[in-house]
N, C-alpha and C positions, 0 to 999 in steps of 0.2 A: 405814450410812446411817441417820440418825435421822429418824423420821417424827413430825410432831406430831400429838398425840392430837386436839387440836381440829379439825384438817384431816379426820382420818377420821370423826370424830363428826358433821361437817357433813353427811355423805352419809347418815347413819343415818335421819333423818326423811323425806327424799323416798324413800328405799329401802322405808320401811315403808309409806308411802302406795301405792307402786308394787305392793309384795306384796299389799296389801289390794285394790286395784282388780282386779288379775290374778285373785286368788282369788275375788273377789266375781263377776266376769264368767264365769269358767270352771268353777266348782264347781256341783254339782247343788243344788237348792233347799234341802234340809235342812241343808247345811253352809255356806252362805252367811254366815249371822249370826256365825260364828267370826271372819271376817275384818274385821268392823267395829271392834272394839276396837283392833286394830293401827293401822288406818287413822286412827282418831280420835286416838290418841296421837301419831301423826306430825303431825297438823295441829296438835294443842295444842303440841307441841314448837316448832313453827315460830312460831305465834303468840306464845309466851312469849318466844322470842328477840327477835322484833320489838318486843314491849312493853318488854322490859328494856333494849334499845338505846335506844329513845326516852326512857325515864326517865333512863338514864345521861347521854345528851346534854343533856337539861334540867338535870341536876344540875351538869353541867360549865359550861354557859352561866351558871347562877346564881352559880357561884363566880367566873367570869370578870368578871361584872358587879360583883359585891361588891368585888373588888380594884380595878376601875376606880373605883368610888365612893369608896373608901378613899384615894386619891391626892388 
């Protein structure tokens, strides 16, 4: 059975945020700071995906409009 890498990687960012939240809630005070970077990286990955999708959609729309004007 062939599993798509993108399918697996789509769960990584939410899992990072989940681990960060659990670690931040249940650890003692001196070790809470270690869970912040993994949570921030998960958030950044999700935001980057959303922004790149929007830019890709805008570029595709521009190409479609330029072909329509050429006719």
